[in-house]
C-alpha positions in Angstrom: -80.5 -86.1 -32.8 -78.3 -84.5 -35.5 -78.0 -86.5 -38.7 -74.5 -87.3 -39.8 -73.7 -87.5 -43.5 -70.7 -89.3 -45.0 -68.6 -87.6 -47.7 -65.9 -89.1 -49.9 -62.2 -87.9 -50.0 -60.2 -88.2 -53.2 -57.2 -86.7 -54.9 -57.6 -84.1 -57.6 -54.6 -82.6 -59.3 -52.4 -83.1 -56.3 -55.0 -81.6 -53.8 -57.4 -83.5 -51.6 -61.0 -82.9 -52.5 -64.3 -83.7 -50.6 -67.4 -85.0 -52.3 -70.4 -84.1 -50.2 -73.9 -85.8 -50.4 -76.6 -83.7 -52.0 -78.3 -83.0 -48.7 -75.3 -81.0 -47.4 -73.8 -79.4 -50.5 -72.8 -75.8 -50.4 -74.3 -73.1 -52.6 -71.9 -70.9 -54.5 -68.2 -71.5 -55.4 -66.4 -70.4 -52.1 -65.8 -72.6 -49.1 -64.0 -71.7 -45.9 -62.1 -74.4 -44.0 -60.0 -74.4 -40.8 -58.8 -76.8 -38.2 -60.3 -76.6 -34.7 -57.4 -76.1 -32.3 -59.1 -78.0 -29.4 -60.3 -81.1 -31.3 -58.2 -81.2 -34.4 -61.3 -81.5 -36.5 -61.6 -79.8 -39.9 -64.6 -77.5 -40.2 -66.1 -76.5 -43.5 -68.4 -73.5 -43.7 -69.9 -71.1 -46.2 -69.6 -68.4 -43.6 -66.2 -66.8 -43.0 -67.4 -65.3 -39.7 -67.6 -68.7 -38.1 -63.8 -69.1 -38.3 -63.0 -67.6 -34.9 -65.6 -68.8 -32.4 -63.0 -69.9 -29.8 -61.2 -66.5 -29.9 -64.6 -64.7 -29.4 -65.3 -66.8 -26.2 -61.7 -66.4 -24.9 -62.2 -62.6 -25.1 -65.5 -62.8 -23.2 -64.1 -65.0 -20.4 -61.0 -62.8 -20.1 -63.3 -59.8 -19.6 -65.3 -61.7 -17.0 -62.1 -62.7 -15.2 -61.0 -59.1 -15.1 -64.3 -58.2 -13.3 -64.1 -60.9 -10.7 -62.5 -60.3 -7.3 -59.3 -62.3 -6.6 -60.4 -65.8 -5.5 -64.0 -65.3 -6.4 -65.7 -68.2 -8.3 -67.8 -67.7 -11.3 -70.9 -68.7 -9.3 -70.1 -66.1 -6.6 -69.5 -63.5 -9.4 -72.9 -64.3 -11.0 -74.8 -64.4 -7.7 -73.7 -60.9 -6.8 -74.9 -59.3 -10.1 -77.7 -56.7 -9.7 -79.5 -58.3 -12.6 -80.2 -61.3 -10.3 -82.4 -59.2 -8.0 -86.1 -59.2 -8.6 -87.3 -55.6 -8.8 -91.0 -55.1 -8.2 -92.9 -53.4 -10.9 -94.4 -50.3 -9.1 -96.9 -49.6 -11.9 -98.8 -52.9 -11.5 -101.1 -53.6 -8.5 -100.0 -55.9 -5.8 -101.2 -59.5 -6.3 
């Protein structure tokens, strides 16, 4: 199970600041923060790329939706993919 650490919130020069336990402190002097639209949680990260995970997945699902036939479920879509067929390896002897 993932360990949860508790930080402390305090006011500093009119801004809200977060004091993190040593086990989860960030290296460097830059921190990226954003609010998750789905949960309302605030996410802190040292990686700016992590800021848009939901948009990335929305794009993937939109592309999948465009490939599906009208009324076709995701399961039907996945069942019909050629990658789901087992292709025998002709270079190996029959077992």
